[in-house]
C-alpha positions in Angstrom: 23.0 61.2 -42.8 24.8 60.5 -39.5 24.1 62.2 -36.1 27.6 62.6 -34.5 28.0 63.0 -30.8 30.8 65.4 -29.9 32.3 65.4 -26.4 33.7 68.8 -25.7 34.5 71.2 -22.9 36.7 74.3 -22.3 40.3 74.3 -23.7 39.5 72.1 -26.7 42.0 72.6 -29.6 40.1 75.2 -31.7 40.8 73.9 -35.2 40.5 70.2 -34.1 36.8 70.9 -33.4 35.9 73.6 -36.0 37.5 72.0 -39.1 36.1 68.5 -38.7 32.7 69.8 -37.5 32.5 72.0 -40.7 33.6 69.0 -42.9 30.9 66.8 -41.2 28.2 69.4 -41.6 29.2 70.2 -45.2 28.8 66.5 -46.0 25.2 66.6 -44.5 25.9 65.1 -41.1 24.5 66.5 -37.9 27.1 67.5 -35.2 25.8 67.5 -31.7 27.9 69.0 -28.9 27.8 67.4 -25.4 29.2 68.8 -22.2 28.3 68.5 -18.5 25.3 70.9 -19.1 23.3 72.0 -22.1 23.6 75.6 -23.3 27.1 76.2 -21.9 29.5 78.2 -24.0 32.9 76.5 -24.1 36.0 78.2 -25.4 38.9 76.7 -27.3 42.4 77.0 -25.8 43.5 79.3 -28.6 40.5 81.6 -27.8 39.3 81.7 -31.4 36.5 79.2 -31.2 33.4 79.4 -28.9 30.9 76.6 -28.9 27.4 76.6 -27.3 26.7 73.0 -26.2 23.6 71.3 -27.4 23.1 68.8 -24.5 24.3 67.8 -21.1 25.8 64.3 -20.8 22.8 63.2 -18.7 20.4 64.2 -21.5 21.8 61.9 -24.2 22.3 58.2 -24.9 24.9 56.6 -27.1 22.1 54.8 -29.0 20.9 58.1 -30.3 24.0 58.7 -32.3 25.8 57.0 -35.3 29.3 58.1 -34.4 31.5 59.8 -31.8 33.9 62.7 -32.3 36.5 63.7 -29.7 38.5 66.8 -30.5 41.8 67.3 -28.8 43.3 70.0 -26.6 42.8 69.8 -22.8 39.1 68.9 -23.2 39.5 65.1 -23.3 41.7 65.1 -20.2 39.1 67.0 -18.3 36.2 64.9 -19.5 37.9 61.6 -18.6 37.7 62.6 -15.0 33.9 62.2 -15.2 32.8 58.6 -15.4 29.7 59.6 -17.4 31.8 60.7 -20.4 34.1 57.6 -20.1 31.1 55.3 -20.2 29.5 57.2 -23.1 32.8 56.8 -25.1 33.2 53.2 -24.1 29.7 52.3 -25.4 30.6 53.6 -28.9 33.8 51.4 -28.9 32.0 48.4 -27.5 29.2 48.7 -30.0 31.7 49.1 -32.9 30.3 52.5 -34.0 32.7 54.9 -35.7 34.9 56.9 -33.3 37.0 59.9 -34.4 39.7 61.1 -32.0 42.4 63.6 -32.8 45.5 64.8 -30.8 44.7 64.2 -27.1 41.2 62.8 -27.9 42.4 59.2 -27.3 42.9 60.0 -23.6 39.2 59.5 -23.1 39.4 56.1 -24.8 42.5 55.2 -22.7 40.4 55.8 -19.6 37.5 53.8 -21.1 40.0 50.9 -21.5 39.0 50.4 -25.1 42.2 50.7 -27.0 44.0 47.4 -26.2 45.2 45.6 -29.3 44.3 48.5 -31.6 46.4 50.5 -34.1 46.1 54.2 -33.3 47.9 57.5 -33.1 47.7 60.7 -31.1 49.7 63.6 -29.9 53.3 62.6 -29.1 53.0 63.4 -25.4 50.4 60.7 -25.0 52.3 58.1 -27.0 53.5 56.2 -23.8 50.0 56.4 -22.3 48.6 54.9 -25.4 51.2 52.2 -25.5 50.6 51.4 -21.8 46.9 51.0 -22.7 47.9 48.3 -25.2 47.9 50.4 -28.4 50.2 49.7 -31.3 51.2 53.4 -31.7 51.6 54.4 -35.4 53.3 57.7 -36.1 51.2 58.7 -39.2 48.9 61.6 -40.0 45.9 59.3 -39.8 45.3 55.7 -38.6 42.1 53.8 -39.3 41.7 50.7 -37.2 39.1 47.9 -37.7 37.0 50.1 -39.9 35.8 51.9 -36.7 38.5 54.0 -35.1 40.0 57.1 -36.8 42.9 58.8 -35.0 45.3 61.6 -35.9 48.1 63.5 -34.2 47.9 67.3 -34.6 46.0 70.1 -36.4 48.3 69.6 -39.4 46.7 66.1 -39.8 43.1 67.5 -40.0 42.7 67.1 -43.8 43.6 63.3 -43.6 41.5 63.0 -40.4 38.5 64.5 -42.1 38.9 62.4 -45.3 39.1 59.1 -43.4 36.3 60.0 -40.9 34.0 61.0 -43.8 34.8 57.7 -45.6 33.7 55.7 -42.5 30.5 57.8 -42.3 29.6 56.8 -45.9 29.5 53.1 -45.0 
């Protein structure tokens, strides 16, 4: 089963982490949370989810993981201000490993300059940012691009996001 790196910090969208993480774990995959430091408790923006991080970004390498998961909320915007997270995400895209980004998750991929020429979706407030990054923005519940990138728009899209993410992990 796959070991999935999850880039997360405070103010992530609660259900956009908890529901996919549960689906991944239920399918037998390992979900590993990564923040600036290991053992930090991060809280979702709705206040219902708290996650203790497994590793700090300096303690992990992209090569140790089969896939990358980026939940939405304000977390991706905060993480993209740190070049270590940007480079970590860029490596997954460059290596053509599966990447799952929901809602504001693509912000980290925009900063990594890895979305040009791809079909993708995200929360409506980042549509112009995505288009400026060279994305063909598709307003659908889930978009799978080049059998690598899975993106969705909002918590309502989570069932489709989970379905397509799990399909990629089966390959």
